[in-house]
N, C-alpha and C positions, 0 to 999 in steps of 0.2 A: 504494499500500500504506499502511495506517495504522500508526502507532506503537502497539505493544501494551503494552509495559511503561512505565508512566508514573509518575513521582514527583511528589508535591505537597509543597512546602515551605510550611508554615503551616497549622495546624489550627484557625484561627478559623472563623467561620460560612461565609465564602465558600470557603475551601479545602475545608471539609467537604462543602459542597453540590456542589462540583465533583467531589470524590471519589465521592460517591454517584451522580452522573450518569454519570461515566465507567465506574464499576464496573457499573452497570446496563446499559451499552452493551457489556459484554464485555471491557473493558480490565483489565489487571492493575495495581492501584493500591496504592502504598505512600505513606502520608502521614506527613510528619515534623511532630511537635509539639514546641514549645519546652518545654512542661510535661510531664514524664514521666507525671504523673497523668492528663493529658488523653489521652495515647496509651494508657494502661492502660484507661481507661474505654471508648474506642473498641474496643479488642481484646476486652475482657471483657463489656461491657454492650451493645456495638454501638450506642452513642449518644454524642454529644459533649455530655456533661452540663454542660460549662462554657460553651460558646459557641452551641450549637444544640440545647438541651434539648427533649425531647418528640418528636424525629424519629428513628424507627428507621432504622439504617443497614444497608446490605448487609453480611452477615457475612464476605464475602470481602475487605473493606477491611482492609489491614494497616497498623497505626500503629506508629511508632517515634520515638525521640528520638536515634537514632544515624545520622548522615549516611552511614555505611558502607552502610546498607541501601538507599540510593538510588544507589549507584555503578553498578549495572547498568541504570539507566533509559535508555530510548530517547529520552525527552523529559522535561522537568521544568517544572511550573508553579510559580511563586513567588507566594504570596499573603500575605506578611508585610507589616506596616505600612511605609509608604514611608520613614519616618525610621529604621527598623531594617534597611532593604534592604541597605545596604553591608556592615554587619557580618555579616548572614546569608549573603550571597554569598561573603564572604571566608572564612567558616568552611566553606562547602560546597565551595569551589574545589578542595581537594585530592582530592575524590571525583568531580569532573566530568570526563568524557572530552572530548577535543578534538572540536569540531564538534557538541556537544550543543545541540539546540534548547531554549532557555529562554524560556518564555512568562510574561511579567510581568503579574500580575493586580492589582497595587497601583496606586492613582491618586494621584499627588502629585508634589511637587518637593522635593528634598533641601534643607533649610534652609541647611546649611553651605556648599554649593557652587552652589546654584541649578540643579542638574542634574536632568533627568528620569531615570526609572528605567532606560531603555535606555542612557543615558550612564553611569550608575553600573555597570550590567552590563558595559559595555565596559571600564571601569576594572578591575573585579575578575575577570571571566572573559572575557578578550579573544578566546579561541578559540571561544566559544560562538556560536550563531546566535540573535540576538534576535528575539523576537516579543512582541506585546502583545495581551491579551484585555481588551476594554472594551465597555461598552454598558449599556443599561437592564436591570439584572438584580439583583433582590433575592435573597439567599441562600435565604430562606424559600420563595420561589416555585420556585426551581430544585430545592431538595431535595424539594419536593412533586411535581415533575414537571410543573409548569405551563408553558405555552408561553412561550418566551423567545428573543429574537434579539439577537445581539451582533456586534461587529466583531472579526475576527482579523487583526492587522496583522503582516506579515513582508516584509522587502525581498527575500528569496529566494523567488521565486514557487513553485518546486518544493517547498521545505520548507513554505511556507504552505499549499499544496494538501494536503499530507499531514497537516498539523495540523488543517485544517478537517475532513478526513475522520475524523481520530482523535477530535476533540472533539464532532462532530455526534451528536445523538440525536434521536429522534422529536419530542421537546419542546424541544430545544436547538439553535438554528440559527445557526451562525457565518457571517458574510459577510466575504469576503476583501478586504483592501486591502494595497497595498505601502507605505502611508504610516504608518510607525511613529510618527513624531513627532506627526502629526496626531491619531492615536488617543490619545496621551498628553496632549496639550494639552486635548482635550475632557474627558477624565476628571479632570484636575486642576482645571480652572476650574469645572466644574459643581459640585464639592463646595463651593467657596466661595460660589457663587451660591445653592446650596440653603440655606446658613445664612442668607443675606439673605432669602430667601423665607420661611423660618421666622420671622425677626424680624417681617416684614410680617404674618404670620398671628397671631403671639403678641401683637402690638401692636394687632390689630384694624383694620388699615389697608384691608382690603377686597380683593375679588377683582380689581378693576381695577388696583390697585397691584401685585398678585401677577403679573398678566399683563405689566405694564410691566417689571417686574424680569426676568422670563424673556426678554422680547424684547430689552431693552437689554443685558442680560447676555450674550445670544448675540452681540450686536454686538461686545461687548468680547472675547469668545472668538475671533471671526473676525478681529478686528484683530490680536490677538496671534499667531494662526496665520499670517496673512499676513506679519507682520514676521519670524517665525522660519522661514518657508519651507515650511510644510505646504501640502497641496493643499486648496483651498476646499471641494471636494466631500466631503472626508473629514468635515468638521465638520457637514455637513447630514445625515450618516448616523447610524447607531446610537450610535457612540462620542461624538458631539457633541450634536446636537439631541435625539436619542432619549434619551440618558442624562440630559440637562438636564431634559427634561420630566418624566421619572419621579422623579428625585431631588428636584426642586423642588415636587412635587405630592403627597407622601405622608409622613405622620408615621412610617412605617416607616423612612424614611431617617434615619440617625443624624445627618447634617448638618442636615437640616431640623428635626428634633426638638430639636436643640441650639439652633438659632436661635429656635424657638418659646419655649423656656424663657428665653432671653435677652430676648426681646420681652416676656415676662410679668414681667421684673424680677429673675430669678434670676441669681446670680453665675456666671461661667464656672467658677470653682473648684469650686463646689458641684455644678454639672452634670457636670463631668469626674470628680469624686470618686465619683459614683454610678454610673459606667459601667464595664463590663468591657471592651467592645470600643473600638477606636480610632475617633475622629471625625476623619478625615483632613483635612477642610477647615480645622480650627482651626490646624493647623501649616502647611498649604499657603498660607493667606492671607498671612502676612508674606513668605514666599518669592515668592509671585506678585506682590505689590506691588513688591518689589525688582527682580524680573525685568522687570516692565512698565516701571519707571523706566529700568533699564539698556537696554532695547530701545526706549525713546522711544515707548511705546504708551500711549495714554490709556485707563485702566481705572478710572473714578471709583467705580463700584459696588464692585468687588472691593477697591480701595484703602481705601474707607470702611469696609468690613467688617473689614479688617485693623486699622484704627484703633480700632474698637470692641473687638475681641478683645484688643488689647494695652493697653487702658485709657486711651489717649491722647485719646479722644473718647467722649462718651456717645451713646446711640442717638438721642435727640431732636435733638441738635446735628447729627448726621450727616444725619438726614432733612431738616432745615431747609436744610442746605448743599446737598444734592443737588437739592432742589426749587428752589433759587434760582440754579442754574447758568445761565450765559449760554445763550440760545436758539440752537440750531444746526440746520442741515438734518438730517433723519433719517439720511441715509446718510453723514454726515460722521464 
């Protein structure tokens, strides 16, 4: 049996696209927006004019800025930015019933603690059942009803099966895994690598360099996954390789487009100032670098990107350093 009454926390582009998909599949959806004006626009105009303008939404979607309205949810999806996750979950906690399935849809690592989102959830809502939704999925494709496949990770197999049934739609296909951490590692690392691929494109370094970054970046992702104990097969699925290929290959990606602007010589400050939505890889990069060091995992590409983003190295110096690294066997 599927979950019928589903809450969504976060009315950004991704949360809104998920609300549209689930509503069109017959679920009762209430979406929580941090900005009351965003909730008002969804309720009155049936459009998220702030984060997903130009896409008509199902009129049965109910938007709110009051967590009380989510207290009767059978399951909740959380699509707030990773660095806001702890505060959001803490505020929602009084309204969450015991055993509530919480599907984490944000991809990142908390800077202050180096924790993945499932670990943050365990801190703030310890009685919940954690799940992760991750994979190659642009909000604009999902809201249009274009074919999309993702990973749904949940250690509880029975709850995971119900969640797959609840989220599935003719155009939206979740694949189940029990490896929650693996799904989170793939989602976090690929955002940083997408910025790198954007720099390659913006600097005009060619498609060969682009392919090399994806391949060697995937090697870094798998090394971290192995060190942290995830299943290797998880990262060759939708939430790892699939998401990496998509995010590193399209200017629609906020992370890749950020890297392209950096590669053209724009400052990070000006890029961020011009954006409404969060670019998760920017804040994940320093946390990932620290986590890699702590875990004794060699991640030269991701670490180099963190150095560019924090201003400690410039792009040309990083390129020269990476290309002059000691030669090693490919599988090392």
